[in-house]
N, C-alpha and C positions, 0 to 999 in steps of 0.2 A: 286344167283349171283356167287357163287363159285361151281357151278355144274361141275362135271368132264365130259369132252367131250370124247365120245367113237368114234373111227374111225376104219374102216376096211381097211385103206390104208397100203400097204406094206412098212415097214420102210426102206427097202433098195432102194426104188425108191425116188430119190431126184430131185430137180429142175436142178442142175448142171449136174447130170447124164443124164437126159432127153435132155438137151441142147447139151451135148457132143454127144449123139446118133444122134441127128437131124443134127448137123453141122459137123460131123466127116469127111465126104467126102471133104467138103470145107476146113476144117482145115488141113487135111493131104496134100491136093493139095497145099495150100498156104505155108505150112512148107517145102514142097519139093522144091518149087520154091525159097524160101528164102535161103534154104541150098545150092542150086546150085549157087545162086548169090554170097553167101559168099565164096564158093569154087572157083568160077571163078575170083572174084575180092577181095581177102582178104585185100590187102594193101589199096585199095580205101575205103573199108567199114570201116577199122580201122581209116583212116584219117578223114572220115566224122564224125565218132563217136567222135574223139578228137576235132574236130571243133565245134560240136553241144554242147558239155558240157560247154565250156566257154560262148558260145552264150546264152544258157539257163540261166546261172548265171547272165549274163548282163541283160537279159530280166526281170528276177525275181527281182533283186535288184535295177535296175535303171529305166527301161522303163515301168514296169507294174504300172497301176494306183492303188493307195492305198485308194480306197473308202471303208469306213466302218471299216478301220483298225486303225483309229487314236485313240490314248489313250485319255481318258477323262481328262479334266483339273482337277488338284488336288485342292480341295477346302480347304481354310484355316480353320483350326479347331478353332472354336470360344470358348474360355475358359470363363467360368462364375465364378464369385466369389462364395465361399462356402455359404455365407449367401443367395445369390440369389437361389442356389440349394435347400437349406433348406426351403426357403419361397415358392418355387415352389412345393416342396413335401407337405408342409402344405396346400397350396391352393388346390392341387389335392385331398388330403385326405378330406378336407372340402367339396369339390365339390362332391366327392363320397358319403359322408354321406348324403348330401342334396339330391342327386339323389335317394338314397335308400329310404329316407323318402317320397320324392315326388312319387316314384313308389308305395309305400304302400298306400299313400293317393289316387292315381288314381285307384288302384285296389279296394279299399273300395268303391269308388264312383261308379265304373263300376259294382260292385257286387250287387248294389241295384236294386230292381225291377222297381221302378219308380223314376225318377229324378225330382227334383224341380229346380227352376230358380237359387237358391243359389248354388245347386250342380253343375249346368252347369257353373256358374261363377268360382267356385273353380276349376273345371276341366280345364277350359280355362286358368286360371292363373297358374296352375301347369304345364300345357303343355308349356306355354310361358316361364316359369322359366327354364324348362328342355332345351328348345331351347337356352336360354341365356347361360346356363352352357355349353352346347355343343359348342356354338360359342366361348366362352372364352377359353375352352380347346384347340380348334383348332388353336387359335391365338398363344398360347404358344408353343415354339419349343420343 
């Protein structure tokens, strides 16, 4: 899983370097036209820039839809009395102790080579009791 990967790739060759080599002609041509436009109409370009900044602010803060960006409603924190918390802890501890004893009982039954009808009934009742404990713990917050 943690094997080191060996590669014979030249470390100086990168994705952006290759893209730059591929599109260098188009990039320099576009930059030349953009520079000549800025030199020919500097005032107009500056005015367009100043108009676009407030328009983009208006769009972002007023016109753009806000789907998925709503804050979740804050839930009221339900406080419980201290006695309720202690009884919950005692109930959880009792459930844990009973679960461990049921697990040991199930393991001892499963470890037998042959099972009798009495073993089958004990196994079914133990599994049903585990289900009941699980359901009671899921209902408690």
